[in-house]
All heavy atoms as an XYZ file, in Angstrom:
926
protein
N       0.841     -1.153      0.000
C       0.000      0.000      0.000
C       0.893      1.225      0.000
O       1.824      1.325      0.758
C      -0.884     -0.046      1.243
C      -1.462      1.282      1.574
S      -2.245      1.568      3.190
C      -2.518      0.050      3.938
N       0.573      2.174     -0.850
C       1.352      3.402     -0.855
C       0.610      4.453     -0.042
O      -0.604      4.480     -0.004
C       1.560      3.897     -2.286
O       0.317      4.290     -2.841
N       1.366      5.278      0.610
C       0.783      6.341      1.417
C       1.052      7.670      0.752
O       2.147      7.922      0.264
C       1.397      6.360      2.818
C       1.155      5.133      3.679
C       1.937      5.257      4.972
C      -0.307      4.979      3.973
N       0.040      8.515      0.704
C       0.254      9.856      0.211
C       0.107     10.817      1.375
O      -0.731     10.612      2.246
C      -0.740     10.190     -0.904
O      -2.055     10.120     -0.415
N       0.925     11.834      1.402
C       0.900     12.806      2.490
C      -0.014     13.948      2.083
O       0.127     14.514      1.009
C       2.305     13.328      2.807
C       3.182     12.174      3.277
C       2.245     14.440      3.845
C       4.608     12.555      3.542
N      -0.970     14.259      2.951
C      -1.876     15.364      2.684
C      -1.607     16.468      3.693
O      -1.558     16.221      4.884
C      -3.346     14.922      2.794
O      -3.557     14.404      4.099
C      -3.695     13.869      1.774
N      -1.381     17.654      3.192
C      -1.181     18.810      4.061
C      -1.337     20.057      3.234
O      -1.287     20.022      2.011
C       0.192     18.784      4.740
C       1.339     18.752      3.779
N       1.838     19.866      3.187
C       2.056     17.716      3.295
C       2.833     19.529      2.371
N       2.973     18.230      2.425
N      -1.571     21.146      3.924
C      -1.685     22.420      3.227
C      -0.311     22.867      2.766
O       0.645     22.800      3.521
C      -2.290     23.466      4.162
N      -0.213     23.295      1.527
C       1.059     23.770      0.998
C       1.369     25.154      1.526
O       0.503     25.866      2.003
N       2.595     25.541      1.408
C       2.965     26.870      1.864
C       4.400     27.160      1.521
O       5.174     26.271      1.193
N       4.749     28.416      1.600
C       6.106     28.828      1.312
C       7.011     28.638      2.503
O       6.590     28.160      3.561
N       8.287     29.020      2.381
C       9.245     28.841      3.462
C       8.837     29.546      4.756
O       9.042     29.030      5.836
C      10.542     29.427      2.911
C      10.364     29.477      1.443
C       8.893     29.559      1.182
N       8.230     30.730      4.659
C       7.814     31.447      5.861
C       6.719     30.676      6.589
O       6.767     30.531      7.803
C       7.305     32.860      5.499
O       8.339     33.527      4.779
C       6.933     33.650      6.732
N       5.749     30.179      5.833
C       4.679     29.398      6.443
C       5.231     28.100      7.021
O       4.813     27.672      8.089
C       3.594     29.083      5.421
C       2.772     30.303      5.048
C       1.794     29.998      3.945
O       2.082     29.197      3.065
N       0.651     30.653      3.984
N       6.156     27.474      6.337
C       6.741     26.221      6.824
C       7.499     26.466      8.132
O       7.415     25.663      9.055
C       7.675     25.620      5.773
N       8.229     27.576      8.230
C       8.967     27.881      9.458
C       8.006     28.149     10.605
O       8.218     27.695     11.731
C       9.878     29.085      9.239
N       6.901     28.858     10.335
C       5.909     29.130     11.376
C       5.234     27.837     11.812
O       5.002     27.618     12.997
C       4.873     30.121     10.868
N       4.928     26.969     10.863
C       4.271     25.706     11.184
C       5.197     24.797     11.989
O       4.746     24.075     12.865
C       3.825     25.003      9.905
N       6.500     24.842     11.698
C       7.443     23.978     12.393
C       7.481     24.283     13.887
O       7.726     23.392     14.693
C       8.832     24.115     11.786
N       7.208     25.512     14.253
C       7.277     25.876     15.660
C       6.083     25.352     16.460
O       6.133     25.346     17.676
C       7.385     27.396     15.805
O       6.206     28.003     15.326
N       5.000     24.906     15.808
C       3.827     24.436     16.530
C       3.859     22.933     16.778
O       3.039     22.422     17.514
C       2.508     24.805     15.809
C       2.387     26.315     15.681
C       2.389     24.134     14.482
N       4.775     22.209     16.185
C       4.861     20.763     16.368
C       5.343     20.461     17.781
O       6.104     21.234     18.356
C       5.819     20.133     15.345
C       5.412     20.358     13.927
C       6.048     21.156     13.035
C       4.285     19.813     13.249
N       5.375     21.139     11.833
C       4.290     20.320     11.944
C       3.263     18.946     13.636
C       3.310     19.985     11.008
C       2.293     18.608     12.701
C       2.327     19.132     11.411
N       4.950     19.336     18.344
C       5.496     18.962     19.657
C       7.020     18.976     19.615
O       7.631     18.515     18.646
C       4.950     17.552     19.876
C       3.696     17.499     19.051
C       3.994     18.349     17.839
N       7.623     19.523     20.659
C       9.073     19.720     20.679
C       9.859     18.421     20.851
O      10.992     18.326     20.407
C       9.441     20.693     21.792
N       9.256     17.424     21.506
C       9.966     16.174     21.772
C       9.070     14.983     21.469
O       7.848     15.129     21.334
C      10.382     16.089     23.262
O       9.192     16.047     24.055
C      11.253     17.260     23.677
N       9.678     13.806     21.422
C       8.907     12.575     21.228
C       7.960     12.365     22.406
O       6.831     11.893     22.228
C       9.848     11.388     21.065
N       8.395     12.755     23.600
C       7.552     12.615     24.784
C       6.319     13.512     24.685
O       5.219     13.128     25.085
C       8.335     12.932     26.060
C       9.414     11.916     26.386
C      10.692     12.081     25.545
O      10.912     13.159     24.925
O      11.458     11.124     25.493
N       6.506     14.721     24.167
C       5.380     15.639     23.996
C       4.396     15.085     22.962
O       3.176     15.184     23.142
C       5.876     17.018     23.580
N       4.918     14.508     21.893
C       4.046     13.894     20.882
C       3.298     12.703     21.479
O       2.107     12.506     21.217
C       4.866     13.464     19.663
N       3.975     11.926     22.314
C       3.341     10.782     22.985
C       2.240     11.269     23.931
O       1.181     10.648     24.031
C       4.394      9.973     23.742
C       3.912      8.654     24.265
C       3.726      7.580     23.205
O       4.469      7.560     22.218
O       2.813      6.749     23.383
N       2.455     12.392     24.597
C       1.431     12.970     25.475
C       0.213     13.413     24.656
O      -0.934     13.227     25.084
C       2.005     14.144     26.260
N       0.452     13.975     23.482
C      -0.652     14.357     22.592
C      -1.431     13.119     22.147
O      -2.658     13.141     22.053
C      -0.133     15.127     21.371
C       0.325     16.528     21.675
C      -0.806     17.474     22.067
O      -1.945     17.340     21.562
O      -0.556     18.361     22.890
N      -0.718     12.033     21.898
C      -1.361     10.772     21.514
C      -2.255     10.273     22.654
O      -3.377      9.809     22.418
C      -0.304      9.729     21.154
C      -0.763      8.510     20.384
C      -1.315      8.877     19.020
C       0.397      7.538     20.226
N      -1.787     10.402     23.881
C      -2.585     10.033     25.049
C      -3.832     10.900     25.176
O      -4.918     10.401     25.503
N      -3.677     12.195     24.909
C      -4.817     13.105     24.961
C      -5.826     12.733     23.878
O      -7.042     12.756     24.111
C      -4.351     14.546     24.825
C      -5.468     15.553     24.742
C      -5.689     16.441     23.744
C      -6.509     15.782     25.708
N      -6.796     17.192     24.016
C      -7.326     16.802     25.214
C      -6.819     15.189     26.926
C      -8.451     17.277     25.905
C      -7.940     15.654     27.605
C      -8.738     16.684     27.094
N      -5.359     12.351     22.695
C      -6.260     11.924     21.627
C      -7.038     10.679     22.052
O      -8.238     10.577     21.802
C      -5.489     11.659     20.329
C      -6.328     11.166     19.150
C      -7.425     12.171     18.785
C      -5.430     10.896     17.951
N      -6.370      9.750     22.716
C      -7.048      8.549     23.209
C      -8.165      8.935     24.181
O      -9.258      8.352     24.149
C      -6.053      7.609     23.870
N      -7.903      9.930     25.048
C      -8.929     10.398     25.989
C     -10.101     11.044     25.257
O     -11.267     10.803     25.589
C      -8.328     11.382     26.985
C      -7.398     10.734     27.997
C      -6.868     11.745     29.002
O      -7.632     12.661     29.397
O      -5.691     11.622     29.378
N      -9.808     11.863     24.240
C     -10.874     12.496     23.464
C     -11.748     11.447     22.778
O     -12.971     11.561     22.756
C     -10.280     13.458     22.426
C      -9.611     14.719     22.964
C      -8.887     15.456     21.845
C     -10.648     15.620     23.620
N     -11.102     10.435     22.214
C     -11.848      9.370     21.547
C     -12.690      8.583     22.548
O     -13.848      8.249     22.276
C     -10.898      8.447     20.785
C     -10.254      9.061     19.542
C      -9.101      8.195     19.048
C     -11.290      9.271     18.443
N     -12.134      8.301     23.721
C     -12.877      7.567     24.748
C     -14.116      8.361     25.176
O     -15.197      7.789     25.345
C     -11.983      7.276     25.945
N     -13.973      9.681     25.339
C     -15.111     10.523     25.687
C     -16.186     10.495     24.606
O     -17.371     10.658     24.898
C     -14.657     11.961     25.929
C     -13.869     12.143     27.202
C     -13.313     13.548     27.359
O     -13.670     14.443     26.550
O     -12.514     13.755     28.287
N     -15.771     10.276     23.346
C     -16.714     10.205     22.226
C     -17.267      8.791     22.041
O     -18.030      8.544     21.110
C     -16.033     10.674     20.939
N     -16.842      7.855     22.911
C     -17.353      6.492     22.831
C     -16.640      5.598     21.840
O     -17.155      4.552     21.455
N     -15.439      5.977     21.441
C     -14.664      5.208     20.469
C     -13.574      4.428     21.196
O     -12.829      4.994     21.993
C     -14.031      6.133     19.399
C     -13.151      5.356     18.447
C     -15.120      6.891     18.654
N     -13.469      3.142     20.898
C     -12.434      2.304     21.492
C     -11.138      2.485     20.718
O     -11.115      2.348     19.496
C     -12.856      0.819     21.452
O     -14.071      0.682     22.177
C     -11.790     -0.061     22.070
N     -10.076      2.793     21.447
C      -8.748      2.938     20.841
C      -7.783      2.065     21.629
O      -7.880      1.949     22.847
C      -8.299      4.392     20.878
N      -6.867      1.444     20.907
C      -5.875      0.558     21.514
C      -4.523      1.265     21.471
O      -4.023      1.578     20.395
C      -5.813     -0.787     20.768
C      -7.199     -1.434     20.781
C      -4.773     -1.702     21.391
C      -7.369     -2.542     19.768
N      -3.954      1.506     22.659
C      -2.684      2.232     22.744
C      -1.504      1.283     22.833
O      -1.565      0.254     23.505
C      -2.669      3.126     23.984
O      -3.626      4.126     23.870
N      -0.436      1.652     22.162
C       0.869      0.999     22.264
C       1.887      2.128     22.134
O       1.525      3.264     21.831
C       1.048     -0.046     21.176
N       3.154      1.825     22.357
C       4.190      2.851     22.278
C       4.197      3.513     20.897
O       4.481      2.866     19.897
C       5.551      2.249     22.569
N       3.834      4.786     20.870
C       3.874      5.552     19.631
C       2.759      5.272     18.648
O       2.752      5.817     17.553
N       1.776      4.446     19.029
C       0.698      4.089     18.105
C      -0.635      4.055     18.843
O      -0.723      3.576     19.967
C       0.930      2.702     17.466
C      -0.207      2.333     16.522
C       2.248      2.641     16.748
N      -1.657      4.542     18.175
C      -3.019      4.441     18.665
C      -3.823      3.806     17.536
O      -3.962      4.381     16.455
C      -3.554      5.835     18.987
C      -4.893      5.948     19.677
C      -4.821      5.321     21.073
C      -5.302      7.400     19.793
N      -4.304      2.583     17.748
C      -5.100      1.884     16.742
C      -6.571      2.098     17.054
O      -6.999      1.993     18.198
C      -4.766      0.401     16.742
N      -7.327      2.413     16.014
C      -8.762      2.633     16.148
C      -9.447      1.683     15.163
O      -9.885      2.087     14.084
C      -9.128      4.106     15.867
C      -8.146      5.051     16.586
C     -10.556      4.402     16.291
C      -8.182      6.471     16.091
N      -9.502      0.388     15.499
C      -9.955     -0.610     14.534
C     -11.421     -0.504     14.143
O     -11.795     -0.902     13.037
C      -9.681     -1.934     15.239
C      -9.631     -1.612     16.684
C      -9.137     -0.201     16.777
N     -12.265      0.037     15.026
C     -13.694      0.093     14.723
C     -14.110      1.360     13.992
O     -15.280      1.524     13.671
C     -14.504     -0.035     16.017
C     -14.291     -1.380     16.677
O     -13.986     -2.356     15.970
O     -14.417     -1.444     17.913
N     -13.185      2.244     13.730
C     -13.504      3.497     13.053
C     -13.041      3.390     11.605
O     -11.860      3.227     11.334
C     -12.803      4.664     13.760
C     -13.274      6.061     13.410
C     -14.753      6.232     13.720
C     -12.476      7.077     14.198
N     -13.987      3.457     10.685
C     -13.673      3.314      9.266
C     -13.593      4.685      8.613
O     -14.289      5.614      9.006
C     -14.735      2.472      8.579
N     -12.758      4.801      7.593
C     -12.638      6.073      6.886
C     -13.638      6.165      5.749
O     -13.740      7.180      5.093
C     -11.220      6.300      6.397
S     -10.713      5.124      5.174
N     -14.387      5.084      5.495
C     -15.400      5.097      4.454
C     -15.981      3.714      4.275
O     -15.501      2.747      4.868
N     -17.026      3.618      3.459
C     -17.636      2.309      3.213
C     -16.617      1.309      2.670
O     -15.776      1.652      1.845
C     -18.713      2.595      2.174
C     -19.022      4.045      2.342
C     -17.714      4.675      2.754
N     -16.665      0.100      3.176
C     -15.766     -0.949      2.707
C     -14.408     -0.952      3.381
O     -13.620     -1.865      3.169
N     -14.110      0.055      4.212
C     -12.820      0.093      4.906
C     -12.874     -0.870      6.084
O     -13.658     -0.687      7.007
C     -12.518      1.501      5.408
C     -11.252      1.570      6.259
O     -10.413      0.655      6.153
O     -11.111      2.528      7.021
N     -12.048     -1.893      6.040
C     -12.005     -2.856      7.136
C     -10.688     -2.766      7.908
O     -10.498     -3.490      8.872
C     -12.183     -4.292      6.604
O     -11.166     -4.556      5.642
C     -13.556     -4.468      5.972
N      -9.775     -1.890      7.491
C      -8.463     -1.778      8.126
C      -8.490     -0.909      9.376
O      -7.633     -1.034     10.240
C      -7.438     -1.227      7.141
N      -9.454     -0.033      9.486
C      -9.483      0.884     10.610
C      -8.493      2.018     10.416
O      -7.891      2.175      9.361
N      -8.326      2.805     11.436
C      -7.468      3.990     11.384
C      -6.391      3.864     12.441
O      -6.629      3.323     13.520
C      -8.322      5.257     11.605
C      -9.298      5.394     10.438
C      -7.452      6.494     11.759
C     -10.305      6.493     10.607
N      -5.198      4.344     12.126
C      -4.098      4.366     13.087
C      -3.578      5.800     13.185
O      -3.616      6.547     12.221
C      -2.962      3.441     12.626
C      -3.326      1.987     12.648
C      -2.214      1.076     12.182
N      -1.408      1.516     11.062
C      -1.745      1.417      9.776
N      -2.881      0.909      9.439
N      -0.933      1.821      8.828
N      -3.080      6.109     14.374
C      -2.410      7.394     14.585
C      -1.052      7.057     15.178
O      -0.955      6.309     16.142
C      -3.211      8.313     15.538
C      -2.509      9.652     15.684
C      -4.640      8.496     15.044
N       0.011      7.585     14.574
C       1.379      7.276     15.000
C       2.134      8.556     15.330
O       1.811      9.619     14.834
C       2.141      6.557     13.881
C       1.548      5.239     13.461
C       2.439      4.526     12.465
N       3.724      4.175     13.027
C       3.978      3.048     13.694
N       3.038      2.182     13.873
N       5.179      2.791     14.155
N       3.169      8.389     16.123
C       4.138      9.454     16.354
C       5.490      8.922     15.883
O       5.608      7.752     15.537
C       4.232      9.841     17.844
O       4.694      8.720     18.580
C       2.897     10.301     18.378
N       6.481      9.778     15.892
C       7.825      9.351     15.519
C       8.799      9.709     16.633
O       8.538     10.606     17.423
C       8.294     10.018     14.211
O       8.346     11.428     14.425
C       7.383      9.695     13.054
N       9.909      9.004     16.661
C      10.932      9.316     17.663
C      11.884     10.400     17.165
O      12.682     10.919     17.924
C      11.720      8.054     18.016
O      12.330      7.521     16.860
N      11.785     10.723     15.879
C      12.643     11.769     15.301
C      11.789     12.933     14.809
O      10.651     12.721     14.407
C      13.442     11.201     14.122
C      14.520     10.229     14.577
C      15.226      9.605     13.401
N      14.323      8.566     12.906
C      14.211      8.212     11.648
N      14.934      8.763     10.737
N      13.358      7.286     11.288
N      12.313     14.154     14.813
C      11.551     15.304     14.324
C      11.201     15.148     12.844
O      11.915     14.473     12.133
C      12.512     16.476     14.521
C      13.503     16.011     15.528
C      13.602     14.523     15.364
N      10.154     15.700     12.341
C       9.208     16.488     13.116
C       8.289     15.576     13.922
O       7.751     14.608     13.405
C       8.420     17.251     12.058
C       8.450     16.363     10.860
C       9.774     15.650     10.926
N       8.145     15.892     15.191
C       7.250     15.131     16.055
C       5.833     15.609     15.758
O       5.562     16.799     15.784
C       7.596     15.363     17.517
C       9.003     14.980     17.843
N       9.428     13.675     17.842
C      10.076     15.729     18.144
C      10.702     13.636     18.144
N      11.129     14.870     18.329
N       4.972     14.684     15.452
C       3.594     15.015     15.112
C       2.739     13.796     15.353
O       3.250     12.714     15.674
C       3.510     15.456     13.645
N       1.449     13.963     15.203
C       0.528     12.841     15.189
C       0.182     12.611     13.728
O      -0.309     13.512     13.052
C      -0.740     13.164     15.982
C      -0.558     13.539     17.438
C      -1.916     13.802     18.076
C       0.161     12.459     18.202
N       0.475     11.430     13.238
C       0.223     11.104     11.843
C      -1.005     10.205     11.768
O      -0.967      9.060     12.202
C       1.434     10.413     11.223
C       2.651     11.297     11.180
C       3.593     11.271     12.202
C       2.843     12.181     10.129
C       4.705     12.098     12.171
C       3.951     13.020     10.089
C       4.881     12.964     11.119
O       5.967     13.788     11.084
N      -2.113     10.741     11.232
C      -3.336      9.964     11.061
C      -3.198      9.189      9.763
O      -2.987      9.769      8.695
C      -4.579     10.873     11.030
C      -5.839     10.068     10.732
C      -4.725     11.619     12.347
N      -3.305      7.862      9.859
C      -3.167      6.987      8.698
C      -4.527      6.347      8.437
O      -5.028      5.588      9.265
C      -2.105      5.904      8.935
C      -0.779      6.550      9.331
C      -1.954      5.011      7.707
C       0.241      5.589      9.900
N      -5.112      6.687      7.289
C      -6.428      6.167      6.939
C      -6.543      6.068      5.424
O      -6.207      7.013      4.713
C      -7.523      7.075      7.475
N      -6.989      4.923      4.950
C      -7.241      4.703      3.518
C      -6.027      5.063      2.660
O      -6.165      5.663      1.604
C      -8.467      5.476      3.068
N      -4.845      4.732      3.125
C      -3.646      4.967      2.331
C      -3.165      6.403      2.331
O      -2.266      6.748      1.574
N      -3.746      7.253      3.157
C      -3.299      8.636      3.243
C      -2.715      8.910      4.617
O      -3.151      8.349      5.619
C      -4.445      9.604      2.968
C      -4.909      9.555      1.539
C      -5.899     10.659      1.213
O      -6.302     11.421      2.095
O      -6.256     10.742      0.046
N      -1.726      9.757      4.645
C      -1.021     10.118      5.870
C      -1.197     11.618      6.072
O      -0.787     12.404      5.222
C       0.460      9.767      5.709
C       1.393     10.078      6.846
C       1.152      9.107      7.987
C       2.833      9.958      6.362
N      -1.829     11.996      7.189
C      -2.053     13.417      7.456
C      -1.384     13.794      8.774
O      -1.743     13.273      9.823
C      -3.549     13.704      7.534
N      -0.379     14.689      8.747
C       0.287     15.105      9.985
C      -0.531     16.148     10.742
O      -1.167     17.007     10.143
C       1.594     15.708      9.479
C       1.290     16.179      8.101
C       0.235     15.267      7.560
N      -0.521     16.030     12.074
C      -1.215     16.984     12.941
C      -0.281     17.378     14.076
O       0.452     16.553     14.603
C      -2.486     16.367     13.526
C      -3.523     16.127     12.485
N      -4.428     17.074     12.090
C      -3.788     15.034     11.738
C      -5.208     16.586     11.150
N      -4.834     15.338     10.920
N      -0.353     18.642     14.473
C       0.505     19.153     15.543
C      -0.074     18.886     16.921
O       0.641     18.970     17.907
C       0.725     20.653     15.360
N      -1.368     18.547     16.990
C      -1.971     18.351     18.307
C      -3.071     17.300     18.245
O      -3.588     16.976     17.179
C      -2.568     19.664     18.820
O      -3.715     20.003     18.053
N      -3.433     16.814     19.420
C      -4.534     15.853     19.532
C      -5.843     16.505     19.102
O      -6.677     15.865     18.455
C      -4.635     15.349     20.963
N      -6.016     17.769     19.441
C      -7.249     18.462     19.066
C      -7.409     18.537     17.551
O      -8.504     18.341     17.025
C      -7.271     19.869     19.670
C      -7.357     19.846     21.193
O      -8.003     18.925     21.744
O      -6.766     20.739     21.821
N      -6.323     18.795     16.850
C      -6.356     18.845     15.390
C      -6.670     17.477     14.798
O      -7.486     17.356     13.886
C      -5.009     19.366     14.870
O      -4.955     19.268     13.463
N      -6.022     16.438     15.313
C      -6.282     15.078     14.821
C      -7.720     14.671     15.113
O      -8.389     14.074     14.270
C      -5.301     14.089     15.462
N      -8.223     15.022     16.303
C      -9.594     14.680     16.657
C     -10.579     15.406     15.741
O     -11.608     14.839     15.359
C      -9.877     14.999     18.122
C     -11.253     14.559     18.557
C     -11.534     13.217     18.758
C     -12.260     15.489     18.751
C     -12.799     12.799     19.148
C     -13.525     15.083     19.143
C     -13.800     13.736     19.340
N     -10.278     16.647     15.383
C     -11.147     17.387     14.469
C     -11.253     16.659     13.125
O     -12.325     16.627     12.518
C     -10.627     18.811     14.267
N     -10.156     16.055     12.664
C     -10.194     15.291     11.413
C     -11.012     14.010     11.595
O     -11.740     13.592     10.693
C      -8.792     14.921     10.940
C      -8.814     14.083      9.676
C      -7.449     13.668      9.180
O      -6.445     14.298      9.537
O      -7.395     12.689      8.428
N     -10.887     13.376     12.753
C     -11.568     12.105     13.003
C     -13.032     12.274     13.417
O     -13.824     11.343     13.277
C     -10.819     11.322     14.083
C      -9.397     10.899     13.729
C      -8.720     10.284     14.943
C      -9.399      9.932     12.552
N     -13.407     13.435     13.910
C     -14.752     13.643     14.443
C     -15.870     13.308     13.445
O     -16.853     12.657     13.835
C     -14.905     15.057     14.992
C     -16.130     15.222     15.805
N     -17.269     15.812     15.312
C     -16.422     14.832     17.073
C     -18.202     15.794     16.241
N     -17.720     15.206     17.318
N     -15.788     13.712     12.179
C     -16.851     13.324     11.242
C     -16.981     11.799     11.098
O     -18.078     11.279     10.912
C     -16.434     13.958      9.914
C     -15.512     15.062     10.283
C     -14.826     14.619     11.546
N     -15.871     11.092     11.206
C     -15.918      9.634     11.123
C     -16.568      9.044     12.373
O     -17.289      8.041     12.296
C     -14.514      9.069     10.936
C     -13.770      9.555      9.691
C     -12.356      9.010      9.669
C     -14.520      9.177      8.434
N     -16.307      9.671     13.529
C     -16.931      9.236     14.777
C     -18.444      9.416     14.668
O     -19.223      8.525     15.026
C     -16.374     10.020     15.989
C     -17.155      9.734     17.249
C     -14.890      9.701     16.178
N     -18.872     10.568     14.155
C     -20.304     10.819     13.990
C     -20.927      9.850     12.995
O     -22.028      9.357     13.206
C     -20.540     12.262     13.553
C     -20.286     13.266     14.649
C     -20.555     14.692     14.211
O     -20.574     14.967     12.986
O     -20.751     15.542     15.086
N     -20.225      9.580     11.893
C     -20.751      8.653     10.887
C     -20.886      7.240     11.448
O     -21.816      6.515     11.102
C     -19.846      8.651      9.653
N     -19.963      6.845     12.326
C     -20.024      5.503     12.919
C     -21.244      5.346     13.822
O     -21.700      4.228     14.055
C     -18.750      5.220     13.709
N     -21.787      6.454     14.298
C     -22.949      6.412     15.175
C     -24.258      6.297     14.398
O     -25.316      6.140     14.988
C     -22.984      7.651     16.060
N     -24.183      6.359     13.059
C     -25.384      6.257     12.221
C     -25.354      4.947     11.445
O     -24.292      4.463     11.071
C     -25.429      7.415     11.225
C     -25.539      8.775     11.857
C     -25.767      9.850     10.812
N     -24.732      9.889      9.797
C     -23.665     10.694      9.808
N     -23.497     11.522     10.790
N     -22.785     10.659      8.850
N     -26.528      4.380     11.140
C     -26.544      3.182     10.300
C     -26.113      3.545      8.874
O     -26.235      4.693      8.451
C     -27.997      2.721     10.350
C     -28.785      3.912     10.774
C     -27.852      4.791     11.565
N     -25.609      2.553      8.133
C     -25.162      2.786      6.755
C     -26.342      2.653      5.801
O     -27.040      1.637      5.806
C     -24.072      1.784      6.383
S     -23.523      1.971      4.665
N     -26.547      3.664      4.969
C     -27.605      3.607      3.962
C     -27.223      2.703      2.797
O     -28.085      2.168      2.118
C     -27.906      5.006      3.418
C     -28.536      5.909      4.464
O     -29.184      5.382      5.393
O     -28.373      7.141      4.350
N     -25.908      2.531      2.581
C     -25.451      1.737      1.440
C     -25.668      0.248      1.603
O     -26.197     -0.419      0.716
N     -25.275     -0.319      2.771
C     -25.368     -1.771      2.950
C     -26.331     -2.176      4.058
O     -26.596     -3.357      4.254
C     -23.994     -2.383      3.206
S     -23.279     -1.923      4.803
N     -26.824     -1.185      4.806
C     -27.772     -1.479      5.866
C     -27.144     -1.872      7.190
O     -27.846     -2.283      8.106
N     -25.817     -1.766      7.321
C     -25.159     -2.110      8.586
C     -25.685     -1.195      9.686
O     -25.892     -0.002      9.479
C     -23.651     -1.963      8.466
N     -25.904     -1.779     10.849
C     -26.395     -1.005     11.983
C     -25.310     -0.067     12.499
O     -24.120     -0.292     12.279
C     -26.841     -1.957     13.092
C     -28.055     -2.781     12.716
C     -28.506     -3.678     13.844
O     -28.342     -3.286     15.015
O     -29.016     -4.752     13.543
N     -25.740      0.967     13.205
C     -24.801      1.937     13.782
C     -23.795      1.218     14.667
O     -24.148      0.331     15.437
C     -25.561      2.970     14.596
N     -22.541      1.584     14.528
C     -21.473      0.998     15.331
C     -20.901     -0.282     14.761
O     -19.886     -0.770     15.249
N     -21.517     -0.836     13.718
C     -20.989     -2.048     13.088
C     -20.311     -1.680     11.786
O     -20.740     -0.754     11.099
C     -22.121     -3.057     12.830
C     -22.818     -3.593     14.071
C     -23.966     -4.512     13.674
C     -21.836     -4.319     14.965
N     -19.248     -2.415     11.405
C     -18.570     -2.080     10.149
C     -19.449     -2.371      8.942
O     -20.308     -3.252      8.977
C     -17.334     -2.986     10.148
C     -17.534     -3.963     11.241
C     -18.630     -3.489     12.123
N     -19.216     -1.621      7.894
C     -19.941     -1.829      6.637
C     -19.524     -3.148      6.006
O     -18.431     -3.663      6.255
C     -19.619     -0.718      5.643
S     -20.472      0.820      5.979
N     -20.391     -3.641      5.169
C     -20.083     -4.781      4.319
C     -18.857     -4.395      3.479
O     -18.789     -3.279      2.967
C     -21.305     -5.051      3.429
C     -21.099     -6.155      2.441
O     -20.011     -6.341      1.905
N     -22.163     -6.877      2.176
N     -17.873     -5.293      3.317
C     -16.669     -4.934      2.546
C     -16.950     -4.471      1.125
O     -16.171     -3.742      0.545
C     -15.849     -6.226      2.540
C     -16.308     -6.965      3.744
C     -17.760     -6.609      3.922
N     -18.072     -4.848      0.557
C     -18.401     -4.429     -0.809
C     -19.398     -3.283     -0.830
O     -20.004     -2.991     -1.850
C     -18.966     -5.617     -1.592
C     -17.939     -6.718     -1.728
O     -16.773     -6.448     -1.977
N     -18.356     -7.948     -1.518
N     -19.567     -2.611      0.291
C     -20.549     -1.532      0.406
C     -20.154     -0.364     -0.494
O     -19.008      0.051     -0.567
C     -20.608     -1.049      1.857
S     -21.719      0.335      2.092
N     -21.163      0.139     -1.156
C     -20.982      1.358     -1.964
C     -21.804      2.446     -1.305
O     -22.913      2.203     -0.838
C     -21.462      1.135     -3.394
C     -20.694      0.071     -4.170
C     -21.349     -0.151     -5.520
C     -19.256      0.481     -4.338
N     -21.287      3.665     -1.269
C     -22.065      4.735     -0.655
C     -23.364      4.972     -1.418
O     -23.436      4.769     -2.620
C     -21.151      5.951     -0.732
C     -20.025      5.579     -1.598
C     -20.034      4.097     -1.792
N     -24.381      5.399     -0.687
C     -25.670      5.706     -1.276
C     -25.516      6.950     -2.148
O     -25.148      8.009     -1.642
C     -26.684      5.945     -0.161
C     -28.085      6.214     -0.670
O     -28.259      6.368     -1.903
O     -28.996      6.266      0.155
N     -25.787      6.839     -3.469
C     -25.586      8.014     -4.350
C     -26.490      9.182     -3.995
O     -26.187     10.304     -4.329
C     -25.895      7.478     -5.746
C     -26.543      6.165     -5.563
C     -26.260      5.687     -4.174
N     -27.579      8.937     -3.289
C     -28.473     10.054     -2.925
C     -27.862     10.950     -1.860
O     -28.338     12.055     -1.626
C     -29.822      9.522     -2.438
O     -29.647      8.781     -1.246
N     -26.783     10.481     -1.182
C     -26.128     11.286     -0.147
C     -25.022     12.165     -0.692
O     -24.414     12.903      0.041
C     -25.547     10.384      0.950
C     -26.623      9.681      1.732
O     -27.740     10.155      1.816
N     -26.293      8.533      2.300
N     -24.705     12.055     -1.952
C     -23.610     12.856     -2.537
C     -24.050     14.227     -2.932
O     -25.094     14.577     -3.179
C     -23.002     12.151     -3.742
C     -22.261     10.886     -3.335
O     -21.829     10.811     -2.167
O     -22.136      9.995     -4.178
């Protein structure tokens, strides 16, 4: 599987300003990962923590996604929370930012699927296609 990095583009000035908002150390990034786990738990989402990784197996990024979502940190700069979903890698400077990206998926998981009829909180059928009336 190839991963593509998604982020807002910017010039050198914007990149320098953005670099200052990243967690300063691996420990700070790990603390942000812990805070993200707490935010997800408050939203009713089960997350499995390990060193530098938060697995969210029951949260899908779209119909047919059976891999779930992972959030990782790195031991080398830039320290960030990297949300990995559907082959895309999105860096975040904070747990709040990562949670904002995941929040629509949390809300969608609380609703039944119109495409395959899966009940709320259950994964979609692997061959599920989104309902075209929702586009």
